[in-house]
N, C-alpha and C positions, 0 to 999 in steps of 0.2 A: 421316591418315586415308585417303590412298590406299593406303599399305603396308597397314593395317588390312583394308581389302577383299580386296587379293589374297591375305592370311593366310587369312582368313576363308572366300574361295572355294574355296583350296587345301586346306582342313580339313573343307568341309563334308561331302565325298564320303567321307570316309574314318571320321567319326562320327555316329551314331544321332543325331536331332533335338534327344531329350532330353538329350546331353551339352553339347550349345551354348544351349539354351533355357535361361530362367529356371525354376526348380522351381515345382510345383505346390503347393499348402499344402491339406491337408482336413481339416474340422471337424466332427465328429460333434453334430449338435443334439439332446439328448434328447428334447424335447419336441416338436418338427417329426419328429423319427423320419426326419432327412435326414442328409446328407453333404453341407457348402457346399465347392465348388472355390473355392480362391483364385489368380488367376495372381499370383505373388510379382515379376512385373518392374511390374505396374500396380496390385497391390493391390485388384483389383476381383475381387467373386464373376460367376465365368462360368459356374458349372453347381451344379446342385443333383440327389443321386443318392438315390433310397429306400433305407434301410439297416434297417430293421426298426421295430420298436415304441418304442425306447428304446436307441438308439445310446450308447456310452460311450467303454471303451476302443479303441483303432484301434492296429495296426500295420501296416507295407509289408512286402512280401517282397522279400529283398536283389535281385531283379533288377528290381524296381518295377512287376512287372506287375501285383499283387493288392494289395488291403487287406483286412484282415480286422479286424472290427469285433464287438465284442461288444454281442449284445443282450437287455440284461439280464431283463427278465419271461420271455422265451419259452427262457431257458434255451440260447442258441445263440451260434456264431460264425458271423457272415454273410462270405461272399467276396464280392469283389467285384473286378470286372476293370477294370482302372483306364483301359485305351483306350476300351472298351466303354461306361464310368459306367454299368455296370447290374450286379445280383446274379448270381451264376454259381453259387452253391450256399451249402450250410449242414456246419456241424458241431453236434451237439450234445454240450454240456457239461454241468459240475454246477449247483447251484442258485446264480443272482444272479452269473453272470459279471460282471467289470469290468474290470481294468489288462489290458492285452495288448500284449504285446512280442514282437520276432524276434531271434534268435539271430545275429550279428554273421557265424557261417560259413553262415548261409540253410538250416540243416537245420530248425529247430524255429519255430514259433509257438507260445507261450504264452498261458493267461489263468488269471487267478486265480478264482474261484468262492468267495463271501461265506460264504454257507450252508452250502455243502460242507465249507469250509475246505480247498481242494485247489486246485493248482495243475495245469492240464490240458496236458500236451503233443500238439501236433497235429504229424505229421509232412509238411513240405511237398512232401514227392516224391508221397506219395499223397494229400493234402487229407483224413485221415482223422486221428482222435484215437486214437494209439500207447498213451499211458498217462497216468495222473493220481497224485501225490504227495499225502499228507495232509502239513499243516502243521499244528505245534503249537497255534501261536498262533490263535487265534481271528481270523474276519474278517479275510480276506487280501485287500487293494486291489490293491496294484498287485506285480507281479511281473519282475523285471529282470535280464537276462542281463549279466555280466562281458563285458570285451570280448574274451576267450579263450573264450568261449560254455561254460566248464564248469562256472560256479556259477550259480545265481539264487539275489538277491536277494528277499526277500517282504515285504513291510510288513504286519506282523499288527496291526491297529488295537485290538484290544480288548486286545491282551497288552501291549501297549507294546515289542515287539521288532521284529528282522527276523530273521526265520529262512532258513537257509542251506541251499539244496539243490544237492548234487552229482549235476550231467546224469547222468555216466556212471553212478553207483549207483543213480542213482531213488530218492533217499531224502533226507530231511532229516537234515545232518549238524552242523549247528550251530545255537544261537540268540544273538542279540546285543542286550543289553537296550540301549532307547533313551528317550525322553521320553513322554507321554501323545498317543498317537493317532498313529502313524507313518503317513504318507501316502507321498509321493511319493521316489524314488528315483534317483538317477544315479552314473555311474562316471566316474573320470579316463579318459581314453583310454588312459592306459600300464595300468590295471588296479589300481593299487597304491592307490587310496583310493574310498570312497565316499560320497555326501552324502545323507543321509536327510533329510527336512523333518518333525516331528513338529507337527501341527496346536496339540491344547490346549495345548502345552508352549512353541509358538511358539519353538522353538529348532530348530536344523541341527545334526544329528549328523555331524561327520566318522570314518567308519570306517576304520581301516586293515585292508585285505583282508587280509592273509595270516595276521597275528596274530589277525583278528576281534575286534576290540575297538576302543571308542570312544576316539579321544584326542584331541579338542577337541568342545568345543559354543560355538556361535556364535547369539546371540540376531538372530533376524531381525524381520520386522513381525508382528503377530498374526495368529494362525492360518496360519502359513507350510504352505505345502501343495503345489504341483507344484516339481518340481526341473528343471533343466537345465542340460547343462555345454556351455561352448563346444569346437568340434572342436580347437581347438588344447589344450585344457584348460587356458587361462589365468585364466578365470572359471567361476562356478556363478551360475546366476537361480534365485531363488526367488520364487513367488506368494506371497504375504499377501493371506488371504483377505478378514479385516474391514477391513484398511488400504487396500482397494483399490490396493495398488502390488505393485512387484518390487525385492527386495532383488539389487545384484549385488555377488557374493562374490571376491577377489581369491584364487585358490589358493595364490599364493605366501606371502602371510600370514595366510588364512582369516580377513582381514576384512572387513566389509560395507564398499566404496568409493562406492556410490550407491544411492538409493532412486527408484524412477522412477514418477510417476503411470501406472495403468492406469484399465480400467473397473471396473465393481463385481461382487463375488464373484470373482475370478481364482481359474482352477483351473488346469490343466496347459497346457503348451508346448513348442515347437518352436524351432529355430534352424535357419536355412537352410546348408547345405553349405558356403560359404565362410565363415561367422560374421559376417556383417554385419547380420543381421538376425533379431531374435527376434520369435515371433508367440504370442500371449497370450490364452486363453481366457475371457472375461466373462461368466461363468455369468447373473449377474445382469441384464446389461447387453445379453446378448443381440448379444455383438460380437466380435472380435478387435481388440485391441491390436498396433500394430507400433512396433516399439522399434529404435533404431539400436543393437546391441550393441556398436558399438566408442564410439560419442560417448556412449552412456548416457543416451538422451535420448528420449520420445515421437515416432515420428513422421505417426502417425494413429491412425482408429480404422475399422474397417470392418463393416459390418452384417452378421452371418447370421441363421441362424434361432433358435430359442429354446431356451434353456439350453444352450449350447456348453459341450462338458466337456474338450476337449483339442483338440490339433493333431497331424499328422504330415505330413512333408515330403519330395514324393519328388525 
């Protein structure tokens, strides 16, 4: 214990507080119009932040200073200062924005606009919309960067496909057919595979990114929805909306290895950087289920605002 104290005291002066403290989880609550802030060390809600009329998709800037949240009825992207815990700006988007993500290189924030059938690119350096890319598939919900920031995969709900955008060329370059109503998307850390959950098909589609084709179909629970990959790439987690569960998939075998009970209508999720805890937004339970991502068992439930849509972790 004494050695641990000496090491900690020696490193505190060298590292920012955020580097040694447990991360915070941020949860957009659609009906409450807020972000709930959860301290992952205690799994307690420590703050509520006003975030528009109907906050849904959200992403964190690479430096961890700003959260970007789509405010669907106002067609805006709300910018929130993480330290001040207050809104500091808005960006006008296309109609009905939903999924939001950040590029790993820190240059871009993107938001999928369902009615406009487009993906909006926001330049982080200016805080302004730089351009938008029209998608061939209708009703894009999630738009997610590949780990090298070169591609964006977009789930087109009404086209039963994943649209592929080349960021440098600023255009769609491919479309990959999947099952009925694709929703969540996540890449493995090496960028070689993407996992896409199709809700009506209740199936997860494994995509070879280089070949741009489906190489495996995995039956998950009923109404598979959100997708999160463990930081080491060993497991993929899928939320199952009708089953009130999360499926854990071993990426080595692409087989379901566990089914974990959560709250009602689980949607989107996030995992801590150390890969130990998964936070699942339960839309109909107004809660977050915390899962031990190593032992694959629930640890507890945290009450948040009404209709939580997802989670991002700083």
